[in-house]
C-alpha positions, -999 to 999 in steps of 0.1 A, spaced: -153 -63 -27 -135 -52 4 -103 -34 14 -75 -50 34 -47 -31 52 -11 -43 56 5 -19 80 38 -15 98 22 0 129 -8 -8 151 -21 28 151 -28 28 114 -45 -6 117 -67 6 146 -78 37 127 -87 17 96 -106 -9 117 -127 20 130 -136 26 93 -144 -11 88 -112 -21 71 -96 -53 83 -59 -59 82 -26 -70 98 6 -56 112 39 -69 98 75 -57 102 98 -81 83 102 -88 46 90 -124 49 59 -114 69 50 -88 42 54 -114 15 32 -138 33 5 -112 41 5 -100 5 1 -135 -8 -28 -142 16 -46 -110 7 -41 -114 -30 -55 -149 -29 -86 -138 -10 -112 -134 -38 -132 -109 -17 -103 -84 -14 -104 -58 -42 -80 -32 -27 -49 -38 -6 -37 -8 13 0 -7 22 17 19 44 43 39 25 72 25 45 68 -8 27 72 10 -7 104 26 5 119 -4 22 107 -32 -1 100 -17 -35 110 -49 -53 85 -69 -34 57 -44 -40 66 -41 -77 67 -79 -81 32 -81 -66 18 -54 -88 33 -70 -120 21 -104 -111 -17 -96 -111 -40 -68 -121 -64 -74 -92 -65 -66 -63 -52 -30 -66 -22 -22 -44 -23 13 -29 3 30 -7 -11 52 20 7 75 45 8 63 81 4 82 113 38 99 107 25 115 75 37 111 40 73 107 30 66 124 -3 73 159 -15 45 184 -12 41 187 -50 45 150 -57 12 149 -77 22 178 -99 56 162 -104 40 129 -114 17 146 -139 47 166 -154 67 134 -159 37 115 -173 26 140 -199 58 160 -204 42 193 -197 50 217 -169 19 227 -150 
């Protein structure tokens, strides 16, 4: 199985290509939908990497793709501008999930 990147900028794609990950750059909602469908229909793709911007701008589209299938995995990654999440987002996530304050 291989990974596939759907990015909103060429710099992230270039860096991932150096690591052997193929992908595409998209900017519009319809381009993202098309790229997701193509990657999800490729039987060799096991993980689809998406830059965090797509999760912020098109959460409904990402959630729809996640609910539609169990494979491939959809993972949001930070781009060259860093993450848009709080510094303690993992701790907050665990706190919400198990109901305990760590």
